[in-house]
N, CA, C, O and CB atoms as a CASP TS submission, in Angstrom:
PFRMAT TS
TARGET T0000
AUTHOR 0000-0000-0000
METHOD Language model
MODEL 1
PARENT N/A
ATOM      1  N   MET     1      84.932  18.445 -85.801  1.00  0.00           N
ATOM      2  CA  MET     1      85.173  18.969 -87.122  1.00  0.00           C
ATOM      3  C   MET     1      86.435  19.811 -87.087  1.00  0.00           C
ATOM      4  O   MET     1      86.736  20.485 -86.102  1.00  0.00           O
ATOM      5  CB  MET     1      83.969  19.788 -87.623  1.00  0.00           C
ATOM      6  N   THR     2      87.161  19.750 -88.190  1.00  0.00           N
ATOM      7  CA  THR     2      88.334  20.598 -88.344  1.00  0.00           C
ATOM      8  C   THR     2      88.229  21.338 -89.676  1.00  0.00           C
ATOM      9  O   THR     2      87.759  20.789 -90.673  1.00  0.00           O
ATOM     10  CB  THR     2      89.648  19.760 -88.268  1.00  0.00           C
ATOM     11  N   TYR     3      88.673  22.585 -89.671  1.00  0.00           N
ATOM     12  CA  TYR     3      88.680  23.404 -90.879  1.00  0.00           C
ATOM     13  C   TYR     3      90.010  24.133 -90.945  1.00  0.00           C
ATOM     14  O   TYR     3      90.411  24.795 -89.988  1.00  0.00           O
ATOM     15  CB  TYR     3      87.483  24.411 -90.897  1.00  0.00           C
ATOM     16  N   HIS     4      90.694  24.010 -92.075  1.00  0.00           N
ATOM     17  CA  HIS     4      91.963  24.690 -92.288  1.00  0.00           C
ATOM     18  C   HIS     4      91.848  25.544 -93.546  1.00  0.00           C
ATOM     19  O   HIS     4      91.356  25.081 -94.575  1.00  0.00           O
ATOM     20  CB  HIS     4      93.138  23.669 -92.406  1.00  0.00           C
ATOM     21  N   TYR     5      92.298  26.773 -93.462  1.00  0.00           N
ATOM     22  CA  TYR     5      92.271  27.694 -94.597  1.00  0.00           C
ATOM     23  C   TYR     5      93.701  28.165 -94.839  1.00  0.00           C
ATOM     24  O   TYR     5      94.307  28.785 -93.964  1.00  0.00           O
ATOM     25  CB  TYR     5      91.300  28.913 -94.335  1.00  0.00           C
ATOM     26  N   PHE     6      94.247  27.872 -96.028  1.00  0.00           N
ATOM     27  CA  PHE     6      95.627  28.204 -96.349  1.00  0.00           C
ATOM     28  C   PHE     6      95.676  29.284 -97.415  1.00  0.00           C
ATOM     29  O   PHE     6      94.940  29.245 -98.400  1.00  0.00           O
ATOM     30  CB  PHE     6      96.388  26.960 -96.813  1.00  0.00           C
ATOM     31  N   VAL     7      96.560  30.249 -97.198  1.00  0.00           N
ATOM     32  CA  VAL     7      96.823  31.314 -98.167  1.00  0.00           C
ATOM     33  C   VAL     7      98.307  31.211 -98.515  1.00  0.00           C
ATOM     34  O   VAL     7      99.137  31.798 -97.820  1.00  0.00           O
ATOM     35  CB  VAL     7      96.443  32.760 -97.593  1.00  0.00           C
ATOM     36  N   PRO     8      98.665  30.471 -99.584  1.00  0.00           N
ATOM     37  CA  PRO     8     100.076  30.273 -99.904  1.00  0.00           C
ATOM     38  C   PRO     8     100.785  31.538-100.396  1.00  0.00           C
ATOM     39  O   PRO     8     101.997  31.669-100.224  1.00  0.00           O
ATOM     40  CB  PRO     8     100.201  29.206-100.942  1.00  0.00           C
ATOM     41  N   SER     9     100.054  32.458-100.998  1.00  0.00           N
ATOM     42  CA  SER     9     100.667  33.674-101.524  1.00  0.00           C
ATOM     43  C   SER     9      99.707  34.840-101.316  1.00  0.00           C
ATOM     44  O   SER     9      98.543  34.776-101.712  1.00  0.00           O
ATOM     45  CB  SER     9     101.030  33.515-103.033  1.00  0.00           C
ATOM     46  N   PHE    10     100.206  35.903-100.692  1.00  0.00           N
ATOM     47  CA  PHE    10      99.382  37.081-100.505  1.00  0.00           C
ATOM     48  C   PHE    10      99.210  37.858-101.807  1.00  0.00           C
ATOM     49  O   PHE    10      98.281  38.656-101.929  1.00  0.00           O
ATOM     50  CB  PHE    10      99.985  37.974 -99.439  1.00  0.00           C
ATOM     51  N   ASN    11     100.093  37.637-102.779  1.00  0.00           N
ATOM     52  CA  ASN    11     100.009  38.335-104.060  1.00  0.00           C
ATOM     53  C   ASN    11      98.942  37.737-104.975  1.00  0.00           C
ATOM     54  O   ASN    11      98.337  38.460-105.767  1.00  0.00           O
ATOM     55  CB  ASN    11     101.356  38.305-104.755  1.00  0.00           C
ATOM     56  N   ASN    12      98.706  36.441-104.878  1.00  0.00           N
ATOM     57  CA  ASN    12      97.754  35.750-105.737  1.00  0.00           C
ATOM     58  C   ASN    12      96.613  35.212-104.872  1.00  0.00           C
ATOM     59  O   ASN    12      96.716  34.122-104.309  1.00  0.00           O
ATOM     60  CB  ASN    12      98.448  34.596-106.532  1.00  0.00           C
ATOM     61  N   LYS    13      95.546  35.966-104.769  1.00  0.00           N
ATOM     62  CA  LYS    13      94.448  35.601-103.873  1.00  0.00           C
ATOM     63  C   LYS    13      93.549  34.495-104.440  1.00  0.00           C
ATOM     64  O   LYS    13      92.681  33.989-103.730  1.00  0.00           O
ATOM     65  CB  LYS    13      93.613  36.824-103.573  1.00  0.00           C
ATOM     66  N   SER    14      93.744  34.116-105.703  1.00  0.00           N
ATOM     67  CA  SER    14      92.888  33.086-106.299  1.00  0.00           C
ATOM     68  C   SER    14      93.299  31.676-105.888  1.00  0.00           C
ATOM     69  O   SER    14      92.523  30.741-106.084  1.00  0.00           O
ATOM     70  CB  SER    14      92.916  33.201-107.810  1.00  0.00           C
ATOM     71  N   ASN    15      94.483  31.492-105.328  1.00  0.00           N
ATOM     72  CA  ASN    15      94.973  30.170-104.942  1.00  0.00           C
ATOM     73  C   ASN    15      94.881  29.958-103.437  1.00  0.00           C
ATOM     74  O   ASN    15      95.867  29.570-102.811  1.00  0.00           O
ATOM     75  CB  ASN    15      96.413  29.984-105.405  1.00  0.00           C
ATOM     76  N   ASN    16      93.727  30.203-102.852  1.00  0.00           N
ATOM     77  CA  ASN    16      93.509  29.910-101.441  1.00  0.00           C
ATOM     78  C   ASN    16      92.828  28.556-101.323  1.00  0.00           C
ATOM     79  O   ASN    16      92.041  28.180-102.192  1.00  0.00           O
ATOM     80  CB  ASN    16      92.660  31.021-100.759  1.00  0.00           C
ATOM     81  N   TYR    17      93.120  27.826-100.262  1.00  0.00           N
ATOM     82  CA  TYR    17      92.653  26.451-100.126  1.00  0.00           C
ATOM     83  C   TYR    17      91.908  26.260 -98.820  1.00  0.00           C
ATOM     84  O   TYR    17      92.313  26.777 -97.779  1.00  0.00           O
ATOM     85  CB  TYR    17      93.821  25.476-100.210  1.00  0.00           C
ATOM     86  N   SER    18      90.822  25.518 -98.883  1.00  0.00           N
ATOM     87  CA  SER    18      90.037  25.174 -97.707  1.00  0.00           C
ATOM     88  C   SER    18      90.015  23.658 -97.558  1.00  0.00           C
ATOM     89  O   SER    18      89.782  22.930 -98.523  1.00  0.00           O
ATOM     90  CB  SER    18      88.593  25.745 -97.809  1.00  0.00           C
ATOM     91  N   PHE    19      90.260  23.194 -96.339  1.00  0.00           N
ATOM     92  CA  PHE    19      90.245  21.765 -96.043  1.00  0.00           C
ATOM     93  C   PHE    19      89.312  21.526 -94.865  1.00  0.00           C
ATOM     94  O   PHE    19      89.408  22.189 -93.832  1.00  0.00           O
ATOM     95  CB  PHE    19      91.681  21.234 -95.737  1.00  0.00           C
ATOM     96  N   LEU    20      88.411  20.571 -95.037  1.00  0.00           N
ATOM     97  CA  LEU    20      87.428  20.263 -94.001  1.00  0.00           C
ATOM     98  C   LEU    20      87.488  18.777 -93.688  1.00  0.00           C
ATOM     99  O   LEU    20      87.507  17.940 -94.590  1.00  0.00           O
ATOM    100  CB  LEU    20      85.995  20.675 -94.444  1.00  0.00           C
ATOM    101  N   GLY    21      87.518  18.462 -92.408  1.00  0.00           N
ATOM    102  CA  GLY    21      87.503  17.077 -91.956  1.00  0.00           C
ATOM    103  C   GLY    21      86.517  16.927 -90.807  1.00  0.00           C
ATOM    104  O   GLY    21      86.233  17.892 -90.097  1.00  0.00           O
ATOM    105  N   ALA    22      86.002  15.734 -90.626  1.00  0.00           N
ATOM    106  CA  ALA    22      85.040  15.487 -89.552  1.00  0.00           C
ATOM    107  C   ALA    22      85.210  14.077 -89.008  1.00  0.00           C
ATOM    108  O   ALA    22      85.636  13.165 -89.718  1.00  0.00           O
ATOM    109  CB  ALA    22      83.597  15.698 -90.051  1.00  0.00           C
ATOM    110  N   LYS    23      84.868  13.918 -87.738  1.00  0.00           N
ATOM    111  CA  LYS    23      84.931  12.604 -87.106  1.00  0.00           C
ATOM    112  C   LYS    23      83.828  12.518 -86.061  1.00  0.00           C
ATOM    113  O   LYS    23      83.587  13.463 -85.311  1.00  0.00           O
ATOM    114  CB  LYS    23      86.331  12.349 -86.465  1.00  0.00           C
ATOM    115  N   ILE    24      83.168  11.375 -86.027  1.00  0.00           N
ATOM    116  CA  ILE    24      82.152  11.128 -85.012  1.00  0.00           C
ATOM    117  C   ILE    24      82.450   9.771 -84.383  1.00  0.00           C
ATOM    118  O   ILE    24      82.819   8.816 -85.067  1.00  0.00           O
ATOM    119  CB  ILE    24      80.701  11.173 -85.623  1.00  0.00           C
ATOM    120  N   ASN    25      82.282   9.712 -83.067  1.00  0.00           N
ATOM    121  CA  ASN    25      82.633   8.534 -82.295  1.00  0.00           C
ATOM    122  C   ASN    25      81.411   8.106 -81.480  1.00  0.00           C
ATOM    123  O   ASN    25      80.759   8.942 -80.855  1.00  0.00           O
ATOM    124  CB  ASN    25      83.860   8.812 -81.372  1.00  0.00           C
ATOM    125  N   TYR    26      81.104   6.824 -81.485  1.00  0.00           N
ATOM    126  CA  TYR    26      80.014   6.285 -80.665  1.00  0.00           C
ATOM    127  C   TYR    26      80.558   5.166 -79.788  1.00  0.00           C
ATOM    128  O   TYR    26      81.095   4.175 -80.282  1.00  0.00           O
ATOM    129  CB  TYR    26      78.842   5.766 -81.554  1.00  0.00           C
ATOM    130  N   ARG    27      80.407   5.345 -78.467  1.00  0.00           N
ATOM    131  CA  ARG    27      80.826   4.320 -77.506  1.00  0.00           C
ATOM    132  C   ARG    27      79.687   4.114 -76.501  1.00  0.00           C
ATOM    133  O   ARG    27      79.424   4.999 -75.688  1.00  0.00           O
ATOM    134  CB  ARG    27      82.165   4.732 -76.773  1.00  0.00           C
ATOM    135  N   PRO    28      79.010   2.965 -76.543  1.00  0.00           N
ATOM    136  CA  PRO    28      77.918   2.731 -75.594  1.00  0.00           C
ATOM    137  C   PRO    28      78.451   2.545 -74.173  1.00  0.00           C
ATOM    138  O   PRO    28      79.581   2.100 -73.973  1.00  0.00           O
ATOM    139  CB  PRO    28      77.100   1.499 -76.014  1.00  0.00           C
ATOM    140  N   ASN    29      77.625   2.892 -73.203  1.00  0.00           N
ATOM    141  CA  ASN    29      78.009   2.710 -71.797  1.00  0.00           C
ATOM    142  C   ASN    29      78.117   1.226 -71.469  1.00  0.00           C
ATOM    143  O   ASN    29      77.310   0.413 -71.920  1.00  0.00           O
ATOM    144  CB  ASN    29      76.987   3.395 -70.855  1.00  0.00           C
ATOM    145  N   ASN    30      79.126   0.891 -70.677  1.00  0.00           N
ATOM    146  CA  ASN    30      79.349  -0.486 -70.185  1.00  0.00           C
ATOM    147  C   ASN    30      79.523  -1.503 -71.309  1.00  0.00           C
ATOM    148  O   ASN    30      79.152  -2.665 -71.144  1.00  0.00           O
ATOM    149  CB  ASN    30      78.190  -0.914 -69.305  1.00  0.00           C
ATOM    150  N   LYS    31      80.071  -1.097 -72.429  1.00  0.00           N
ATOM    151  CA  LYS    31      80.348  -2.011 -73.546  1.00  0.00           C
ATOM    152  C   LYS    31      81.837  -1.968 -73.855  1.00  0.00           C
ATOM    153  O   LYS    31      82.528  -1.010 -73.509  1.00  0.00           O
ATOM    154  CB  LYS    31      79.507  -1.635 -74.813  1.00  0.00           C
ATOM    155  N   ASN    32      82.321  -3.017 -74.510  1.00  0.00           N
ATOM    156  CA  ASN    32      83.743  -3.114 -74.836  1.00  0.00           C
ATOM    157  C   ASN    32      84.067  -2.683 -76.257  1.00  0.00           C
ATOM    158  O   ASN    32      85.173  -2.941 -76.733  1.00  0.00           O
ATOM    159  CB  ASN    32      84.214  -4.518 -74.629  1.00  0.00           C
ATOM    160  N   TRP    33      83.155  -2.048 -76.935  1.00  0.00           N
ATOM    161  CA  TRP    33      83.395  -1.699 -78.328  1.00  0.00           C
ATOM    162  C   TRP    33      83.021  -0.242 -78.593  1.00  0.00           C
ATOM    163  O   TRP    33      82.316   0.396 -77.812  1.00  0.00           O
ATOM    164  CB  TRP    33      82.603  -2.629 -79.256  1.00  0.00           C
ATOM    165  N   GLN    34      83.514   0.252 -79.704  1.00  0.00           N
ATOM    166  CA  GLN    34      83.157   1.593 -80.155  1.00  0.00           C
ATOM    167  C   GLN    34      83.265   1.660 -81.676  1.00  0.00           C
ATOM    168  O   GLN    34      83.965   0.855 -82.289  1.00  0.00           O
ATOM    169  CB  GLN    34      84.068   2.664 -79.491  1.00  0.00           C
ATOM    170  N   ILE    35      82.574   2.616 -82.279  1.00  0.00           N
ATOM    171  CA  ILE    35      82.582   2.828 -83.726  1.00  0.00           C
ATOM    172  C   ILE    35      82.947   4.279 -84.002  1.00  0.00           C
ATOM    173  O   ILE    35      82.416   5.190 -83.367  1.00  0.00           O
ATOM    174  CB  ILE    35      81.200   2.469 -84.362  1.00  0.00           C
ATOM    175  N   ASP    36      83.849   4.490 -84.946  1.00  0.00           N
ATOM    176  CA  ASP    36      84.233   5.826 -85.397  1.00  0.00           C
ATOM    177  C   ASP    36      83.966   5.929 -86.895  1.00  0.00           C
ATOM    178  O   ASP    36      84.226   4.988 -87.645  1.00  0.00           O
ATOM    179  CB  ASP    36      85.736   6.124 -85.075  1.00  0.00           C
ATOM    180  N   VAL    37      83.449   7.069 -87.321  1.00  0.00           N
ATOM    181  CA  VAL    37      83.302   7.386 -88.740  1.00  0.00           C
ATOM    182  C   VAL    37      83.997   8.717 -88.948  1.00  0.00           C
ATOM    183  O   VAL    37      83.708   9.693 -88.256  1.00  0.00           O
ATOM    184  CB  VAL    37      81.782   7.438 -89.191  1.00  0.00           C
ATOM    185  N   SER    38      84.922   8.753 -89.912  1.00  0.00           N
ATOM    186  CA  SER    38      85.634   9.998 -90.182  1.00  0.00           C
ATOM    187  C   SER    38      85.678  10.267 -91.685  1.00  0.00           C
ATOM    188  O   SER    38      85.642   9.347 -92.502  1.00  0.00           O
ATOM    189  CB  SER    38      87.064   9.943 -89.602  1.00  0.00           C
ATOM    190  N   GLY    39      85.756  11.535 -92.020  1.00  0.00           N
ATOM    191  CA  GLY    39      85.866  11.962 -93.410  1.00  0.00           C
ATOM    192  C   GLY    39      86.989  12.967 -93.542  1.00  0.00           C
ATOM    193  O   GLY    39      87.156  13.836 -92.687  1.00  0.00           O
ATOM    194  N   THR    40      87.753  12.854 -94.605  1.00  0.00           N
ATOM    195  CA  THR    40      88.892  13.736 -94.849  1.00  0.00           C
ATOM    196  C   THR    40      88.762  14.364 -96.226  1.00  0.00           C
ATOM    197  O   THR    40      88.266  13.740 -97.164  1.00  0.00           O
ATOM    198  CB  THR    40      90.227  12.966 -94.725  1.00  0.00           C
ATOM    199  N   ASN    41      89.215  15.608 -96.334  1.00  0.00           N
ATOM    200  CA  ASN    41      89.154  16.383 -97.579  1.00  0.00           C
ATOM    201  C   ASN    41      87.708  16.436 -98.100  1.00  0.00           C
ATOM    202  O   ASN    41      87.450  16.150 -99.270  1.00  0.00           O
ATOM    203  CB  ASN    41      90.097  15.765 -98.655  1.00  0.00           C
ATOM    204  N   LEU    42      86.786  16.801 -97.226  1.00  0.00           N
ATOM    205  CA  LEU    42      85.365  16.802 -97.573  1.00  0.00           C
ATOM    206  C   LEU    42      85.020  17.831 -98.647  1.00  0.00           C
ATOM    207  O   LEU    42      84.004  17.686 -99.327  1.00  0.00           O
ATOM    208  CB  LEU    42      84.538  17.067 -96.338  1.00  0.00           C
ATOM    209  N   LEU    43      85.831  18.850 -98.811  1.00  0.00           N
ATOM    210  CA  LEU    43      85.602  19.838 -99.865  1.00  0.00           C
ATOM    211  C   LEU    43      86.242  19.409-101.184  1.00  0.00           C
ATOM    212  O   LEU    43      86.114  20.105-102.191  1.00  0.00           O
ATOM    213  CB  LEU    43      86.150  21.199 -99.439  1.00  0.00           C
ATOM    214  N   ASN    44      86.926  18.269-101.181  1.00  0.00           N
ATOM    215  CA  ASN    44      87.480  17.605-102.368  1.00  0.00           C
ATOM    216  C   ASN    44      88.462  18.473-103.159  1.00  0.00           C
ATOM    217  O   ASN    44      88.334  18.613-104.375  1.00  0.00           O
ATOM    218  CB  ASN    44      86.358  17.183-103.274  1.00  0.00           C
ATOM    219  N   GLU    45      89.440  19.053-102.462  1.00  0.00           N
ATOM    220  CA  GLU    45      90.526  19.772-103.140  1.00  0.00           C
ATOM    221  C   GLU    45      91.380  18.772-103.903  1.00  0.00           C
ATOM    222  O   GLU    45      91.738  17.727-103.361  1.00  0.00           O
ATOM    223  CB  GLU    45      91.396  20.576-102.123  1.00  0.00           C
ATOM    224  N   LYS    46      91.708  19.075-105.139  1.00  0.00           N
ATOM    225  CA  LYS    46      92.459  18.146-105.992  1.00  0.00           C
ATOM    226  C   LYS    46      93.972  18.287-105.824  1.00  0.00           C
ATOM    227  O   LYS    46      94.702  17.297-105.873  1.00  0.00           O
ATOM    228  CB  LYS    46      92.089  18.368-107.448  1.00  0.00           C
ATOM    229  N   SER    47      94.438  19.524-105.626  1.00  0.00           N
ATOM    230  CA  SER    47      95.880  19.746-105.495  1.00  0.00           C
ATOM    231  C   SER    47      96.122  20.988-104.656  1.00  0.00           C
ATOM    232  O   SER    47      95.207  21.757-104.362  1.00  0.00           O
ATOM    233  CB  SER    47      96.556  19.888-106.886  1.00  0.00           C
ATOM    234  N   TYR    48      97.380  21.159-104.279  1.00  0.00           N
ATOM    235  CA  TYR    48      97.808  22.275-103.458  1.00  0.00           C
ATOM    236  C   TYR    48      99.058  22.859-104.111  1.00  0.00           C
ATOM    237  O   TYR    48     100.005  22.124-104.390  1.00  0.00           O
ATOM    238  CB  TYR    48      98.081  21.833-101.971  1.00  0.00           C
ATOM    239  N   ILE    49      99.076  24.163-104.359  1.00  0.00           N
ATOM    240  CA  ILE    49     100.220  24.818-104.985  1.00  0.00           C
ATOM    241  C   ILE    49     100.839  25.788-103.989  1.00  0.00           C
ATOM    242  O   ILE    49     100.169  26.694-103.493  1.00  0.00           O
ATOM    243  CB  ILE    49      99.802  25.555-106.288  1.00  0.00           C
ATOM    244  N   GLU    50     102.122  25.590-103.701  1.00  0.00           N
ATOM    245  CA  GLU    50     102.859  26.464-102.801  1.00  0.00           C
ATOM    246  C   GLU    50     103.813  27.309-103.626  1.00  0.00           C
ATOM    247  O   GLU    50     104.519  26.791-104.491  1.00  0.00           O
ATOM    248  CB  GLU    50     103.624  25.649-101.721  1.00  0.00           C
ATOM    249  N   GLU    51     103.836  28.599-103.362  1.00  0.00           N
ATOM    250  CA  GLU    51     104.665  29.524-104.139  1.00  0.00           C
ATOM    251  C   GLU    51     105.738  30.126-103.232  1.00  0.00           C
ATOM    252  O   GLU    51     105.430  30.673-102.173  1.00  0.00           O
ATOM    253  CB  GLU    51     103.794  30.648-104.782  1.00  0.00           C
ATOM    254  N   ASN    52     107.000  30.020-103.654  1.00  0.00           N
ATOM    255  CA  ASN    52     108.133  30.605-102.929  1.00  0.00           C
ATOM    256  C   ASN    52     108.828  31.594-103.845  1.00  0.00           C
ATOM    257  O   ASN    52     109.240  31.242-104.950  1.00  0.00           O
ATOM    258  CB  ASN    52     109.132  29.504-102.437  1.00  0.00           C
ATOM    259  N   THR    53     108.957  32.826-103.389  1.00  0.00           N
ATOM    260  CA  THR    53     109.568  33.877-104.197  1.00  0.00           C
ATOM    261  C   THR    53     110.738  34.478-103.443  1.00  0.00           C
ATOM    262  O   THR    53     110.626  34.809-102.263  1.00  0.00           O
ATOM    263  CB  THR    53     108.539  34.969-104.560  1.00  0.00           C
ATOM    264  N   SER    54     111.870  34.617-104.134  1.00  0.00           N
ATOM    265  CA  SER    54     113.035  35.291-103.568  1.00  0.00           C
ATOM    266  C   SER    54     113.450  36.409-104.519  1.00  0.00           C
ATOM    267  O   SER    54     112.733  36.714-105.472  1.00  0.00           O
ATOM    268  CB  SER    54     114.215  34.287-103.329  1.00  0.00           C
ATOM    269  N   ASP    55     114.596  37.013-104.266  1.00  0.00           N
ATOM    270  CA  ASP    55     115.073  38.100-105.118  1.00  0.00           C
ATOM    271  C   ASP    55     115.441  37.624-106.519  1.00  0.00           C
ATOM    272  O   ASP    55     115.363  38.391-107.478  1.00  0.00           O
ATOM    273  CB  ASP    55     116.267  38.769-104.479  1.00  0.00           C
ATOM    274  N   ILE    56     115.844  36.357-106.637  1.00  0.00           N
ATOM    275  CA  ILE    56     116.328  35.886-107.937  1.00  0.00           C
ATOM    276  C   ILE    56     115.492  34.765-108.560  1.00  0.00           C
ATOM    277  O   ILE    56     115.735  34.386-109.705  1.00  0.00           O
ATOM    278  CB  ILE    56     117.733  35.415-107.794  1.00  0.00           C
ATOM    279  N   SER    57     114.533  34.241-107.842  1.00  0.00           N
ATOM    280  CA  SER    57     113.769  33.130-108.426  1.00  0.00           C
ATOM    281  C   SER    57     112.347  33.081-107.866  1.00  0.00           C
ATOM    282  O   SER    57     112.013  33.686-106.848  1.00  0.00           O
ATOM    283  CB  SER    57     114.484  31.794-108.161  1.00  0.00           C
ATOM    284  N   ARG    58     111.550  32.336-108.585  1.00  0.00           N
ATOM    285  CA  ARG    58     110.174  32.065-108.159  1.00  0.00           C
ATOM    286  C   ARG    58     109.921  30.575-108.370  1.00  0.00           C
ATOM    287  O   ARG    58     110.033  30.077-109.490  1.00  0.00           O
ATOM    288  CB  ARG    58     109.127  32.948-108.958  1.00  0.00           C
ATOM    289  N   ASN    59     109.584  29.870-107.306  1.00  0.00           N
ATOM    290  CA  ASN    59     109.362  28.433-107.373  1.00  0.00           C
ATOM    291  C   ASN    59     107.917  28.108-107.041  1.00  0.00           C
ATOM    292  O   ASN    59     107.343  28.652-106.097  1.00  0.00           O
ATOM    293  CB  ASN    59     110.309  27.694-106.423  1.00  0.00           C
ATOM    294  N   LEU    60     107.335  27.211-107.834  1.00  0.00           N
ATOM    295  CA  LEU    60     105.992  26.712-107.577  1.00  0.00           C
ATOM    296  C   LEU    60     106.086  25.218-107.310  1.00  0.00           C
ATOM    297  O   LEU    60     106.696  24.482-108.085  1.00  0.00           O
ATOM    298  CB  LEU    60     105.033  27.013-108.772  1.00  0.00           C
ATOM    299  N   LEU    61     105.489  24.776-106.226  1.00  0.00           N
ATOM    300  CA  LEU    61     105.476  23.371-105.866  1.00  0.00           C
ATOM    301  C   LEU    61     104.020  22.913-105.838  1.00  0.00           C
ATOM    302  O   LEU    61     103.227  23.387-105.024  1.00  0.00           O
ATOM    303  CB  LEU    61     106.182  23.125-104.489  1.00  0.00           C
ATOM    304  N   ARG    62     103.680  21.995-106.725  1.00  0.00           N
ATOM    305  CA  ARG    62     102.315  21.477-106.797  1.00  0.00           C
ATOM    306  C   ARG    62     102.290  20.073-106.204  1.00  0.00           C
ATOM    307  O   ARG    62     103.081  19.213-106.589  1.00  0.00           O
ATOM    308  CB  ARG    62     101.792  21.469-108.266  1.00  0.00           C
ATOM    309  N   THR    63     101.382  19.852-105.274  1.00  0.00           N
ATOM    310  CA  THR    63     101.219  18.563-104.622  1.00  0.00           C
ATOM    311  C   THR    63      99.809  18.057-104.897  1.00  0.00           C
ATOM    312  O   THR    63      98.832  18.733-104.575  1.00  0.00           O
ATOM    313  CB  THR    63     101.491  18.665-103.092  1.00  0.00           C
ATOM    314  N   ASN    64      99.699  16.878-105.487  1.00  0.00           N
ATOM    315  CA  ASN    64      98.392  16.258-105.703  1.00  0.00           C
ATOM    316  C   ASN    64      97.905  15.658-104.390  1.00  0.00           C
ATOM    317  O   ASN    64      98.680  15.064-103.640  1.00  0.00           O
ATOM    318  CB  ASN    64      98.464  15.168-106.816  1.00  0.00           C
ATOM    319  N   LEU    65      96.634  15.818-104.125  1.00  0.00           N
ATOM    320  CA  LEU    65      96.048  15.364-102.862  1.00  0.00           C
ATOM    321  C   LEU    65      95.140  14.173-103.090  1.00  0.00           C
ATOM    322  O   LEU    65      94.624  13.972-104.189  1.00  0.00           O
ATOM    323  CB  LEU    65      95.269  16.497-102.188  1.00  0.00           C
ATOM    324  N   LEU    66      94.946  13.381-102.041  1.00  0.00           N
ATOM    325  CA  LEU    66      93.967  12.304-102.092  1.00  0.00           C
ATOM    326  C   LEU    66      92.575  12.917-102.188  1.00  0.00           C
ATOM    327  O   LEU    66      92.300  13.945-101.570  1.00  0.00           O
ATOM    328  CB  LEU    66      94.084  11.374-100.845  1.00  0.00           C
ATOM    329  N   GLU    67      91.710  12.294-102.955  1.00  0.00           N
ATOM    330  CA  GLU    67      90.345  12.778-103.056  1.00  0.00           C
ATOM    331  C   GLU    67      89.609  12.544-101.744  1.00  0.00           C
ATOM    332  O   GLU    67      90.119  11.886-100.838  1.00  0.00           O
ATOM    333  CB  GLU    67      89.612  12.092-104.216  1.00  0.00           C
ATOM    334  N   ARG    68      88.418  13.086-101.660  1.00  0.00           N
ATOM    335  CA  ARG    68      87.574  12.922-100.476  1.00  0.00           C
ATOM    336  C   ARG    68      87.409  11.431-100.162  1.00  0.00           C
ATOM    337  O   ARG    68      87.164  10.619-101.054  1.00  0.00           O
ATOM    338  CB  ARG    68      86.186  13.594-100.691  1.00  0.00           C
ATOM    339  N   TYR    69      87.547  11.092 -98.886  1.00  0.00           N
ATOM    340  CA  TYR    69      87.323   9.701 -98.499  1.00  0.00           C
ATOM    341  C   TYR    69      86.759   9.620 -97.087  1.00  0.00           C
ATOM    342  O   TYR    69      86.897  10.541 -96.281  1.00  0.00           O
ATOM    343  CB  TYR    69      88.628   8.897 -98.596  1.00  0.00           C
ATOM    344  N   PHE    70      86.120   8.489 -96.818  1.00  0.00           N
ATOM    345  CA  PHE    70      85.522   8.216 -95.515  1.00  0.00           C
ATOM    346  C   PHE    70      86.120   6.939 -94.958  1.00  0.00           C
ATOM    347  O   PHE    70      86.516   6.045 -95.705  1.00  0.00           O
ATOM    348  CB  PHE    70      83.977   8.102 -95.617  1.00  0.00           C
ATOM    349  N   LEU    71      86.182   6.865 -93.650  1.00  0.00           N
ATOM    350  CA  LEU    71      86.763   5.712 -92.973  1.00  0.00           C
ATOM    351  C   LEU    71      85.831   5.282 -91.840  1.00  0.00           C
ATOM    352  O   LEU    71      85.401   6.100 -91.027  1.00  0.00           O
ATOM    353  CB  LEU    71      88.188   6.041 -92.431  1.00  0.00           C
ATOM    354  N   LEU    72      85.532   4.001 -91.801  1.00  0.00           N
ATOM    355  CA  LEU    72      84.733   3.417 -90.730  1.00  0.00           C
ATOM    356  C   LEU    72      85.656   2.536 -89.900  1.00  0.00           C
ATOM    357  O   LEU    72      86.332   1.659 -90.438  1.00  0.00           O
ATOM    358  CB  LEU    72      83.511   2.600 -91.294  1.00  0.00           C
ATOM    359  N   ASN    73      85.683   2.766 -88.599  1.00  0.00           N
ATOM    360  CA  ASN    73      86.588   2.052 -87.707  1.00  0.00           C
ATOM    361  C   ASN    73      85.774   1.411 -86.581  1.00  0.00           C
ATOM    362  O   ASN    73      84.960   2.075 -85.940  1.00  0.00           O
ATOM    363  CB  ASN    73      87.678   3.010 -87.132  1.00  0.00           C
ATOM    364  N   PHE    74      85.997   0.138 -86.351  1.00  0.00           N
ATOM    365  CA  PHE    74      85.357  -0.586 -85.255  1.00  0.00           C
ATOM    366  C   PHE    74      86.464  -1.054 -84.313  1.00  0.00           C
ATOM    367  O   PHE    74      87.439  -1.664 -84.751  1.00  0.00           O
ATOM    368  CB  PHE    74      84.495  -1.803 -85.784  1.00  0.00           C
ATOM    369  N   THR    75      86.313  -0.766 -83.017  1.00  0.00           N
ATOM    370  CA  THR    75      87.314  -1.144 -82.014  1.00  0.00           C
ATOM    371  C   THR    75      86.643  -1.981 -80.934  1.00  0.00           C
ATOM    372  O   THR    75      85.577  -1.638 -80.423  1.00  0.00           O
ATOM    373  CB  THR    75      87.996   0.117 -81.392  1.00  0.00           C
ATOM    374  N   TYR    76      87.291  -3.076 -80.608  1.00  0.00           N
ATOM    375  CA  TYR    76      86.792  -3.943 -79.538  1.00  0.00           C
ATOM    376  C   TYR    76      87.918  -4.205 -78.548  1.00  0.00           C
ATOM    377  O   TYR    76      89.030  -4.557 -78.942  1.00  0.00           O
ATOM    378  CB  TYR    76      86.238  -5.284 -80.110  1.00  0.00           C
ATOM    379  N   SER    77      87.629  -4.035 -77.269  1.00  0.00           N
ATOM    380  CA  SER    77      88.622  -4.286 -76.194  1.00  0.00           C
ATOM    381  C   SER    77      88.196  -5.493 -75.383  1.00  0.00           C
ATOM    382  O   SER    77      87.017  -5.662 -75.072  1.00  0.00           O
ATOM    383  CB  SER    77      88.779  -3.040 -75.262  1.00  0.00           C
ATOM    384  N   PHE    78      89.172  -6.338 -75.040  1.00  0.00           N
ATOM    385  CA  PHE    78      88.849  -7.488 -74.195  1.00  0.00           C
ATOM    386  C   PHE    78      89.958  -7.739 -73.227  1.00  0.00           C
ATOM    387  O   PHE    78      89.877  -8.669 -72.424  1.00  0.00           O
ATOM    388  CB  PHE    78      88.591  -8.732 -75.028  1.00  0.00           C
TER
END
């Protein structure tokens, strides 16, 4: 599992973001295959806003994010 907590601006505490991801892997002994299941953006954040402030300007950059999704992966070696 991975967890990331972002604080883009210390002045605006309402725009903090949490991102959670998980992955599980199954590989049987003495077999040539394995299965992975992973999930990304499990907390389903819709967008991310980054704020940059200087002496003369204030810039906001909004990035839309992919919604929560899961991935099933099967690997076979021969």
